[in-house]
C-alpha positions, 0 to 999 in steps of 0.5 A, spaced: 376 430 566 379 434 572 386 430 573 386 430 565 386 438 565 391 439 570 396 434 567 396 438 560 393 445 562 396 449 556 400 455 557 396 461 557 399 464 551 396 459 547 389 463 547 393 468 543 393 463 537 387 462 532 383 456 535 378 451 530 374 445 532 375 439 528 369 434 529 370 426 530 365 421 528 364 420 535 362 426 538 367 426 544 373 424 540 373 432 537 379 436 538 380 443 538 386 445 534 390 451 536 394 454 530 398 460 528 395 465 522 402 466 520 404 459 520 409 460 526 410 453 530 407 453 537 410 451 544 410 443 544 405 440 549 406 432 550 403 428 544 399 434 541 404 437 536 401 436 529 399 439 522 392 441 520 390 443 513 387 450 513 385 455 508 388 462 509 387 469 506 393 472 502 395 478 497 394 485 498 386 486 499 386 479 503 381 477 498 384 471 495 385 464 499 390 458 499 390 452 502 396 449 506 398 446 512 400 449 518 403 446 525 398 445 530 397 443 538 391 438 538 387 439 544 382 434 547 376 437 550 377 436 557 384 439 556 381 445 551 374 447 556 379 450 561 383 454 556 377 456 552 373 458 558 378 463 560 379 466 553 371 468 553 374 473 558 381 475 556 381 482 551 388 479 549 386 473 547 385 472 539 377 472 537 377 465 535 378 462 541 374 467 545 368 465 540 369 458 542 370 459 549 363 462 548 360 456 545 364 452 550 360 456 556 354 455 553 354 448 552 356 447 559 349 451 561 346 446 557 349 440 561 347 444 567 340 445 565 339 438 563 338 439 556 342 433 553 338 427 550 341 420 548 342 417 541 346 414 536 351 416 531 350 414 523 354 407 525 350 406 531 355 408 537 352 411 543 352 418 543 349 424 547 346 430 544 345 437 546 337 438 546 332 440 546 334 447 544 329 452 545 329 459 541 333 462 546 339 457 545 338 457 537 339 465 537 345 464 542 348 458 537 347 463 531 350 469 534 356 465 536 357 463 529 355 470 526 361 473 530 366 467 528 372 469 525 374 465 518 380 462 522 375 459 527 372 454 521 378 454 517 379 447 516 376 445 509 371 439 508 374 433 506 373 430 499 369 437 497 370 440 490 370 445 489 374 447 496 368 448 501 369 450 508 364 448 514 358 452 515 359 456 522 353 454 525 353 447 524 360 447 526 358 450 533 352 445 534 357 439 533 361 442 538 355 442 543 354 435 541 361 434 543 362 437 549 355 434 552 358 427 550 364 428 554 361 431 560 357 425 563 363 420 561 367 421 568 370 415 572 365 416 577 359 415 572 356 409 574 358 402 571 363 406 567 366 400 564 363 398 558 356 401 560 353 405 554 352 413 555 357 412 560 363 409 558 369 413 554 370 408 549 364 407 543 358 402 544 355 399 538 348 399 539 344 397 532 338 395 536 337 402 539 336 404 531 329 406 531 329 409 539 334 413 537 331 416 530 325 418 535 329 422 540 333 425 534 327 428 531 325 431 538 331 434 539 331 437 532 324 439 531 321 442 538 315 445 538 312 451 542 304 453 541 301 460 542 293 462 542 291 466 537 284 470 538 278 470 533 273 475 536 269 475 530 263 472 534 263 477 538 262 482 533 256 479 531 253 479 538 254 487 538 251 487 531 245 484 534 245 488 540 244 494 535 239 491 531 235 491 538 236 498 540 231 498 546 235 493 550 241 495 554 248 493 555 249 485 556 242 484 555 239 477 552 239 478 544 235 473 541 231 467 542 234 462 538 239 457 539 244 460 535 242 467 539 244 463 545 250 461 542 252 467 540 251 470 547 255 464 550 261 465 546 265 472 547 270 469 541 274 463 540 282 461 541 285 458 535 292 454 537 298 455 533 304 450 533 311 454 532 318 450 531 323 451 535 328 450 530 326 455 525 321 460 530 318 463 523 315 456 522 308 456 524 302 452 523 295 452 525 294 446 530 288 444 525 293 443 519 298 440 523 293 434 525 290 434 518 298 432 516 299 439 512 305 443 512 309 438 517 316 438 513 319 442 519 316 439 525 318 432 525 314 426 527 313 428 534 310 435 533 303 432 535 306 429 541 310 435 543 304 440 542 300 436 547 305 436 552 306 444 551 298 445 552 298 440 558 303 444 561 300 451 559 293 448 562 296 448 569 297 455 569 290 457 565 285 451 567 280 453 561 286 450 556 284 444 559 278 443 555 283 442 549 285 436 551 279 433 551 278 434 544 281 429 538 284 435 535 286 441 540 285 446 535 279 451 537 277 453 544 270 457 545 271 462 550 266 466 554 266 473 556 270 472 563 275 468 560 277 474 555 277 478 561 282 473 564 286 473 558 286 481 558 290 480 565 293 475 569 292 470 565 296 473 559 302 474 563 302 467 566 301 464 560 307 468 557 312 466 562 310 459 560 312 460 554 305 461 551 304 468 547 297 470 546 295 474 539 290 479 539 286 481 532 291 487 529 284 491 528 283 492 536 286 498 539 289 495 546 292 502 548 287 504 553 290 508 558 288 511 565 292 517 568 291 521 575 290 528 573 290 534 577 286 541 574 283 547 577 275 545 580 270 548 576 269 556 577 276 556 580 281 562 578 285 560 572 290 566 572 295 563 576 296 569 581 291 567 587 293 560 586 294 559 593 287 563 595 285 559 601 278 558 597 281 555 591 281 547 590 283 542 585 279 536 582 283 530 582 280 525 577 282 519 573 283 521 565 282 515 560 285 515 553 285 511 547 292 512 543 294 518 547 288 522 545 283 523 552 276 521 552 271 526 552 266 525 558 261 521 553 266 516 552 268 515 559 260 514 561 259 509 555 265 505 557 263 506 565 257 502 562 260 497 558 259 489 560 264 486 555 272 486 554 271 489 548 267 495 546 266 501 541 270 507 542 271 513 537 269 508 531 274 502 533 274 496 537 278 497 543 280 491 548 278 493 555 281 492 562 276 491 567 281 495 571 279 501 567 272 500 567 272 501 574 276 507 574 271 510 568 266 508 573 268 512 579 273 517 576 272 523 581 278 522 586 276 528 590 278 535 591 285 537 593 288 543 597 293 548 593 299 545 597 297 538 595 295 539 588 302 542 587 306 537 591 302 532 586 304 536 580 311 536 582 312 529 584 308 526 579 305 521 583 299 521 588 296 516 593 290 513 591 287 507 596 294 506 599 297 505 592 302 511 589 300 512 582 302 516 576 299 523 576 300 529 572 298 537 572 293 540 566 292 547 565 294 553 570 297 548 575 302 545 569 304 552 567 306 553 575 309 546 575 314 548 569 316 555 571 318 552 578 322 547 575 325 551 570 327 556 575 331 552 579 334 548 573 337 553 568 333 560 570 335 566 566 339 571 570 334 577 573 336 584 570 340 588 576 335 592 580 335 600 580 338 603 587 342 597 588 349 601 589 353 594 587 354 589 581 352 583 582 355 576 579 352 572 575 350 567 579 347 571 584 343 575 579 340 567 578 339 567 585 335 574 585 330 571 579 329 565 583 327 569 589 323 574 585 319 568 582 317 564 589 315 571 592 311 574 587 307 567 586 305 567 594 310 561 595 317 562 600 324 559 598 330 557 602 336 560 599 341 555 601 348 558 598 355 557 602 357 562 606 361 568 603 357 566 596 353 573 597 346 571 600 345 578 604 346 582 598 342 578 594 336 579 599 337 586 599 337 587 591 330 583 592 327 588 596 329 593 592 326 589 586 319 588 589 318 595 591 313 594 595 310 599 601 310 594 606 318 593 610 322 587 610 322 584 616 330 580 617 330 576 623 337 574 625 342 572 630 344 578 634 351 577 632 349 579 624 345 586 626 350 590 625 353 587 618 346 587 616 345 594 618 352 595 614 350 592 607 343 595 607 347 602 607 352 600 603 348 597 598 342 600 598 343 608 600 337 611 601 332 605 604 331 606 611 333 601 616 332 600 623 333 596 629 327 593 633 332 590 639 333 593 646 329 596 651 327 601 647 325 598 641 318 600 637 314 600 631 309 606 633 312 611 629 313 606 622 306 610 619 302 604 620 302 600 614 309 601 614 309 606 608 317 607 608 317 600 606 325 600 608 328 594 613 326 592 620 331 588 623 331 583 629 334 578 633 331 571 634 330 572 642 327 579 641 322 576 635 320 570 641 319 575 646 315 580 641 312 575 637 304 578 637 307 586 636 311 583 630 305 580 628 300 586 629 304 589 623 303 589 616 310 586 612 312 585 605 317 580 606 320 576 612 327 573 612 330 568 617 337 569 616 341 563 619 335 559 619 338 553 622 336 557 628 328 555 627 330 548 624 327 544 631 319 546 629 317 544 636 322 550 639 318 556 642 322 561 637 320 556 631 313 557 634 313 564 635 316 565 627 310 562 625 305 566 628 308 573 623 304 573 617 307 575 610 305 574 603 313 572 602 317 568 607 325 567 605 330 562 609 337 563 609 342 558 611 348 554 608 346 548 612 339 546 611 340 539 613 345 538 619 342 532 622 335 529 619 330 531 614 325 533 619 330 540 619 328 541 612 321 540 613 321 545 619 325 550 614 320 549 608 314 548 612 315 555 614 317 558 608 311 554 604 306 552 609 302 545 608 307 543 602 310 537 605 304 535 610 304 534 617 311 532 620 308 526 622 306 524 615 312 527 612 316 522 617 312 516 614 311 518 607 319 521 606 323 522 611 324 514 613 325 511 607 329 516 605 334 516 611 334 508 611 337 508 604 332 503 602 328 506 597 331 510 591 324 512 588 323 515 595 329 519 594 327 522 587 320 523 589 322 527 595 327 531 591 322 533 586 318 536 591 323 540 595 328 542 589 324 548 587 324 551 594 330 550 595 336 553 592 343 550 594 350 553 591 357 551 593 363 555 592 366 549 588 359 549 583 361 552 576 359 559 575 361 561 582 368 565 583 373 561 585 370 556 579 376 552 580 381 551 586 388 552 586 393 549 581 401 548 582 405 546 577 412 543 579 418 541 574 422 535 577 429 534 574 432 527 576 439 525 574 440 519 569 442 513 572 449 511 569 446 505 565 442 510 562 447 516 561 451 510 557 445 509 553 444 516 551 451 518 549 451 512 544 444 513 541 447 521 540 454 519 537 451 513 532 445 517 530 448 524 529 454 520 525 448 518 520 444 524 520 450 528 518 451 524 512 443 524 510 438 529 507 431 530 505 426 525 508 431 520 510 434 525 515 428 527 517 426 520 519 433 519 522 431 525 526 425 523 529 428 515 530 433 519 535 429 523 539 424 517 540 430 513 542 433 519 547 425 520 551 424 512 551 432 511 554 430 518 559 424 514 561 427 507 563 433 503 559 428 497 559 423 501 554 429 502 550 432 496 550 425 492 549 426 488 555 421 483 558 424 484 565 421 485 571 428 488 574 426 495 573 429 498 580 435 502 580 436 503 573 432 510 572 432 516 576 424 517 573 422 511 577 425 512 583 422 519 584 415 516 581 416 511 587 418 517 592 412 521 590 407 515 590 409 514 597 407 521 599 401 521 595 398 514 598 400 515 605 396 522 605 390 518 602 390 521 595 389 519 588 393 521 582 393 520 574 400 518 571 400 520 564 405 517 559 406 517 551 408 510 550 404 504 552 410 500 552 412 504 558 405 505 561 405 497 562 412 497 565 410 501 570 404 497 571 408 491 572 412 495 577 407 497 581 404 491 581 410 488 584 410 493 590 403 491 591 400 499 589 393 498 587 393 501 579 389 500 573 392 502 566 388 505 560 390 505 553 388 506 546 386 498 546 382 499 552 375 497 550 369 502 551 366 498 556 371 497 560 374 505 559 368 507 563 368 501 569 376 504 570 373 511 570 368 509 575 372 505 579 377 510 579 372 516 581 369 511 586 376 511 590 377 503 588 384 504 585 388 510 587 393 510 581 391 511 574 395 509 568 393 513 562 396 513 555 397 520 553 394 519 546 388 515 548 386 518 554 388 526 554 381 528 553 374 526 554 375 523 561 373 526 568 377 524 573 376 529 578 378 524 584 385 525 582 388 531 586 395 530 583 397 529 576 404 526 573 407 527 566 412 521 567 414 524 560 413 530 556 409 531 549 413 537 548 406 540 545 403 545 552 397 544 549 397 536 549 400 537 556 394 541 559 388 537 555 391 531 559 392 535 566 384 538 565 382 531 566 383 532 573 383 540 573 376 541 571 369 543 573 367 539 579 374 539 582 374 541 589 381 539 591 388 544 589 391 540 583 399 539 583 402 537 577 408 534 577 413 533 571 419 529 571 425 531 567 431 528 565 436 532 567 441 535 562 438 531 556 433 534 550 428 533 555 431 539 560 432 543 553 425 543 550 423 544 558 427 551 558 423 553 551 417 552 554 418 555 560 421 561 557 417 562 551 410 559 552 407 563 546 413 561 541 413 554 543 405 553 542 406 555 535 413 552 534 411 545 537 404 544 535 406 539 532 411 536 537 418 533 535 416 534 527 418 541 528 425 539 530 427 535 524 428 542 520 433 544 525 441 544 522 446 538 524 449 544 529 442 545 532 440 539 533 447 536 536 446 542 541 439 540 543 440 533 544 448 532 546 448 530 554 450 535 559 454 532 564 455 538 568 448 539 570 
């Protein structure tokens, strides 16, 4: 087969033709016919030319059909399979070979899985068939058939009146048979010469007719089994228990043999048999063995059902009892076996293809969630959340259908000893693991910071396992406030006494700090340098209006800056330095009635920590807090000894080397939040720093995000919102070939335009403008050449090469826009010839491929992105690019700006350079002058592009389009 395909490998462009499968009496003799729906001839291949009869649509609406012959190429399956496999993933291929390519790949998968069986044709010749097909295989066949265009099955059935086309699903199945009948017949097959099922030629085997019929039945009517649970006996048992109120759950009910049988059996499993050919065809095993309703199952249904049960018994032993019965229809179940079906047994059976169906009247929605709530008797107003005496209860909460169970319901569940219990007037299937949680639902008490960590991360550790956990009550309200504050908090009002106007992002930072400090929590303001962290803290001090002063600890070099900023923006607020040999706190009024600022350095704080700790502070601020990122340093230890109801860390670099630095900052602002450092390293840091656990990264992010506010200069809403943008017009000279074509086009078109009027004149003008723009781009575009010789013929192309050489040598990325897909394809070929990595997006690019291309560009896999202006001028985020090249002009400034904004948009952190290539002395040059000199007027006049120019007089038009060689 490989040699044959190599000799007659069809040309790649054949995939753009329609394809149809032509079955044969011997499946392996089937052919793939390639034909053109327009009836055009195809390239010749040795021995492949033919004519086929097809049915084609015609007429204005395409609803009429007619029969006729068309030229075709007939390919054997060994020759056709490589072509079809390539067409499956070729977006330029016709939809018919793409569908047959999907069928070919499915046939190959069937052969690889061993899904082929020997049989005989109608005239007793040997033939392989695809099978047995499972439900997924059949679904795939039907999906392929449903997607087929009419051209894929356009050859009518012979001898049928009226005209009749093949059923697509039947044709796909015939194709699968033909492929699997072809594959085993290779020269390497044992005894290939004249051997049945190995030789290429037909082998007449009438003695195997009965055997072949049995095999065919197995192929066409395979079955699977399922279990339908009948728990009516269990309900009888429970009713009997209700009649004996003195007996507890699980005790013996009744003394009769019948009662003992009821106690022994909790229910039964009824065996059902499903047809693989038609999954909706189901029958009870009892009815199948009784001979009823077997038309859709075939003569092997009982054997296949027993084999399926035997396979299932290997994963769940109780099913083995069915194999001992004359009719494997009903399996009595004990309570233990019902418990097994609730858990791992059902999963193993499902993996083996055996579904377990529970009665519809049973509710299987019993769930358990770990919840954290204020302990009985604790404060609930939220203001004393971090009171050392407040603890939180941690327990399991069970629910049915999302409705929490009461304590009484959970007590009843805890006492249950059966797999099915009565809860809220309905039967509920109970997982034994949930019963254990109902029995031991109290998980202990949590400290406030531990409860807050559980609320923020949504997880908790129970018996060494991470489980989902949710807060309720005031804890849930606090969680919502914290997450909303960092996500999209409204800005705070300007505080009285502040002699400055805060920007919007500074007011939002102020609102966040005010919330955190009012709750007795701390926070880390981690804005970039220069975004005003100092003035935001001054505003916070004024907003809090506490009588106790604010202590600011900072590097010595910043003492003067803090003092100047306070004096400038909060005039009248006392400020003093606690620094130098004469430093003292004695004249501050004991409790600090002046409520001003005290400034000190890290060095002074370290040596005077006891003196500072003895004073009452309304807030402590650590500026450039990376100075205490080492929790074991004497400076960090000294800072921790100074008590305060609110602590704020200011830094532009909260993490420089490892996550332990983040722990040091947040453990100071909110002590205990992240737990001990050793536990933090084991639970979070190592997993996150190794990059092996994405869930650990997300869990840590949920925990720290409310306590760290990070803004960058490049963030939206922060000035400057975007980096600089530079726009440059690059005039380029026309090549000699371009100039000759340009003048000839103007001369010929103007002569025709001057003799025309009305719609005809406007059409000629539009055609002229389009021709001139194409000539300015490249002669090959105007001449519609399919050539690889592009260099040396266009001034624009030469300049583009120079720009790309510079951009790519600097490691940059670039967008190249053109309004012509043809020009974009020429550029793509040119860049490929220069070994420049590039990709092309145009209106015909599928959405999924479009998203993949954007991802590749944004991840720097491809540095050059060619785009059709109309298809890609809006809706894309391509901020990886620092350069935008407009290869030709749309003549509507707003449209060009929209295209440029693919790179120059929120999220862009690099200066953006926009390059416009303009053919010198041409109509492009004149339009560029108009846009540059009268931008507002150009927006109005040229809003419709070239259409506005069709109303110019002959003289105005000639002046616009004539080539100015003097330029």
